[in-house]
C-alpha positions in Angstrom: 6.8 17.1 55.7 10.6 17.4 56.1 13.6 15.6 56.4 14.2 13.4 59.0 16.7 10.5 60.0 15.0 7.7 61.0 15.0 3.6 61.9 12.5 2.1 59.6 12.7 -0.7 61.9 12.1 1.8 65.9 9.4 3.2 63.6 6.8 0.6 64.8 7.5 -1.6 68.3 5.7 -5.1 68.8 2.7 -5.7 71.1 1.4 -9.2 72.2 -1.9 -10.0 70.1 -1.8 -7.7 68.0 -0.4 -5.5 64.3 0.4 -1.9 65.4 1.0 0.8 62.7 2.5 3.8 61.9 1.4 5.5 58.0 4.9 7.7 57.2 3.8 8.9 53.6 0.0 9.1 53.0 -0.2 10.6 50.0 -3.2 11.1 46.8 -0.5 9.3 44.4 0.6 7.0 47.0 1.3 5.5 50.8 3.8 4.6 52.7 3.0 2.0 56.2 5.6 0.6 58.9 3.3 -3.0 60.3 4.6 -5.0 63.7 2.4 -8.0 63.0 3.4 -10.2 66.4 3.8 -14.6 65.7 0.2 -16.1 64.0 -1.3 -12.0 63.0 -1.9 -11.3 60.7 -4.1 -10.2 57.3 -6.8 -11.9 56.0 -7.1 -11.9 52.6 -7.9 -9.5 50.6 -7.3 -7.6 47.4 -6.0 -4.2 46.1 -7.0 -2.7 42.8 -2.8 -1.4 42.9 0.7 -2.7 43.4 2.0 -2.9 46.6 5.4 -3.5 48.2 6.0 -5.5 50.7 10.4 -5.0 52.4 10.4 -7.3 55.4 12.4 -5.1 58.0 12.5 -8.0 60.2 11.2 -11.2 61.6 9.7 -13.8 59.3 6.2 -14.0 56.8 3.6 -15.4 55.1 2.4 -14.3 52.0 0.0 -15.6 49.8 -0.7 -14.2 46.8 -3.5 -15.8 44.5 -3.1 -18.7 46.6 -0.1 -19.4 45.9 2.7 -18.8 49.3 5.3 -17.0 49.3 7.9 -17.2 53.0 9.5 -14.0 53.3 13.0 -13.0 56.1 14.4 -9.7 57.2 15.6 -8.2 53.9 13.7 -9.5 51.9 10.6 -7.7 49.6 8.0 -8.9 46.8 5.7 -7.2 44.8 1.5 -7.8 45.3 -0.3 -7.3 41.8 -2.8 -5.3 42.6 -6.6 -6.9 42.2 -4.7 -10.3 42.8 -5.8 -11.6 46.1 -3.3 -11.6 49.0 -3.0 -12.2 52.9 -0.8 -12.1 55.3 0.5 -14.0 59.1 3.0 -13.7 61.0 5.5 -16.9 60.6 7.6 -15.3 63.9 6.9 -11.9 64.6 7.6 -9.3 61.9 7.9 -6.0 60.6 7.2 -4.4 57.0 7.1 -1.7 55.1 4.1 -1.4 52.8 4.4 0.4 49.6 1.6 1.5 47.8 1.4 2.9 44.7 -2.3 4.1 43.1 -1.4 4.8 39.6 
């Protein structure tokens, strides 16, 4: 991996009716992925075995963790605990950074 300055928000572009993702770090110990969700797009409820951090780069999202909804907007973050079901939905178009730690 080489050093490179990037604007995270510019790493993925919105696409109508779609979810776009780009993995920027992939290691056995974890990953960092940037996502762009068009309005009303989302990820259905699922469970991951590891903790994950979501940081909202742009827009607004609803993140439901173990049945509890959380409204997040640009500049906010939340930790999704491993083993708890979670889902995401774009209230408005939004971009996020997802950091998953595998330990």
